[in-house]
C-alpha positions in Angstrom: 82.0 72.0 67.7 80.6 75.2 68.7 82.4 78.1 69.9 82.4 79.2 73.6 80.6 81.6 75.1 81.3 84.5 76.0 80.9 84.8 79.7 79.6 87.8 81.6 79.2 88.7 84.8 76.5 90.7 86.0 75.8 92.1 89.8 74.7 94.9 91.9 77.8 95.8 94.0 77.7 98.0 97.1 80.4 100.4 97.7 82.3 97.9 100.4 82.0 94.8 97.8 78.8 93.1 98.8 76.1 92.0 96.8 73.5 90.8 99.8 73.0 90.9 103.3 71.0 88.4 104.6 68.6 87.1 102.0 68.4 88.6 98.5 69.1 92.4 97.6 69.4 94.9 99.8 67.7 97.5 97.8 65.1 98.3 95.6 66.6 100.1 92.3 64.1 100.2 89.4 66.8 102.0 87.1 69.2 98.4 87.9 66.4 95.8 87.4 65.3 97.6 83.9 69.3 97.6 83.0 69.3 94.0 84.0 66.2 92.8 81.7 67.4 95.1 79.0 70.9 93.2 79.3 69.8 89.8 79.7 66.7 89.8 77.2 67.1 86.5 75.2 69.8 85.7 76.6 71.3 82.3 78.4 71.7 83.2 82.0 73.7 80.8 84.6 72.4 80.8 88.6 73.3 79.6 91.7 70.7 77.4 93.1 69.2 80.6 95.5 69.5 83.0 93.2 67.8 81.1 90.5 64.8 79.8 93.7 64.6 84.1 94.3 64.3 84.7 90.5 61.5 82.6 89.6 59.0 84.4 87.9 61.8 86.5 86.1 63.1 84.3 83.1 60.2 85.2 80.0 62.8 84.7 77.2 65.7 83.7 78.9 67.1 80.1 79.1 68.2 79.7 83.2 70.9 77.0 83.9 70.8 76.4 87.9 74.6 75.6 89.0 73.8 73.4 91.9 75.7 70.1 93.6 72.7 68.8 94.0 72.0 66.0 91.0 68.3 65.7 92.0 67.6 69.0 92.1 65.1 69.6 88.4 63.9 73.4 88.3 60.7 74.4 87.0 62.3 76.4 84.3 65.7 75.8 82.6 68.2 72.9 83.4 71.0 72.1 85.9 74.8 71.9 85.3 77.3 70.7 87.9 80.4 73.6 86.8 80.6 76.8 84.6 82.4 74.7 82.0 79.6 72.6 81.6 77.6 75.5 81.4 79.5 77.2 78.7 79.1 73.8 77.2 75.2 73.7 77.3 75.0 77.1 75.7 77.3 76.8 73.4 75.8 74.0 72.1 72.6 76.1 71.8 74.1 78.5 69.7 74.7 81.0 72.4 77.3 83.7 71.9 76.8 84.9 75.2 76.4 83.1 78.8 75.7 85.8 81.6 75.9 84.4 85.1 73.7 86.3 87.6 75.1 85.3 90.9 75.0 84.6 93.7 78.4 84.5 95.3 79.0 81.0 94.7 78.2 81.0 91.0 80.3 84.5 90.8 83.6 83.1 92.6 83.2 79.5 90.4 83.1 81.7 86.9 85.2 84.6 87.8 88.5 82.8 86.9 86.7 81.9 83.2 84.8 85.3 82.9 85.3 87.8 79.7 83.5 90.6 80.7 81.5 92.1 83.3 78.4 94.5 84.1 78.5 96.1 87.6 76.7 98.4 89.2 78.3 100.2 91.6 75.6 101.3 94.1 76.8 104.4 96.3 76.2 102.7 99.2 77.8 100.5 101.9 76.4 97.4 103.4 78.9 96.6 106.3 79.0 93.0 105.4 76.9 90.1 103.4 77.8 87.9 100.3 81.1 89.7 99.3 81.6 89.9 95.0 85.3 88.6 93.7 88.0 91.4 93.7 88.5 93.0 90.0 91.7 93.0 89.9 92.8 96.7 88.1 95.7 94.4 86.6 93.8 92.0 85.0 90.3 94.4 84.2 89.7 97.4 82.2 87.0 99.7 82.2 85.2 100.0 78.5 82.1 102.0 79.5 80.5 103.6 82.4 77.2 105.9 83.0 76.7 107.4 86.6 72.7 108.4 87.7 71.9 110.6 90.5 69.5 109.1 93.5 65.9 110.0 92.6 62.9 110.0 93.9 62.3 105.7 92.8 66.3 105.0 92.9 67.2 105.8 96.8 70.8 105.4 95.9 73.2 106.9 93.0 74.6 104.2 90.9 77.2 103.7 88.1 76.6 100.8 85.5 80.1 100.0 84.2 81.7 97.4 81.9 84.8 95.8 82.4 86.2 93.4 79.7 89.5 91.4 81.0 93.0 92.6 79.8 94.4 89.5 77.6 97.8 89.9 76.7 99.4 89.2 73.5 100.2 85.4 73.0 103.9 85.1 73.5 105.9 84.2 70.4 106.9 80.3 70.0 110.4 79.2 70.1 110.4 77.6 66.8 109.5 81.3 65.4 112.7 82.5 66.8 
């Protein structure tokens, strides 16, 4: 039996907690795109169907799994899964050490309870509404690395790349050990 891969959520989040407004990502940030490409190169990806369709052409050496309720949907690249658990099983059976959930909102919400790590780009911009990213509870997550970047000619907003790890509480001793 293969080990369960780590589950990492990768997202760009506005200062007010949103990942998109109307259709798609509302900003063009080349620094973040390069960060995403570098982070996910050669990896297994989990995407909701709309996010998958928006990202056609981005996959290259990545292995997309499309989270969908439609069993008739056949993606031109990758395969479909019905649940996050199934995606972890499929990726693990193929030897993946990590599965990167790239959204959208429904995929993030479904995966958050099982997530081991978050790689977030915090953008210094507010959207005032749209599709929200799940709340990152500081009692459950700790920042393990971060790097800030000012806005510049190519990137219209300042941003911060942050990696969060889920806080794992030590197992309590069993009653038989007492």
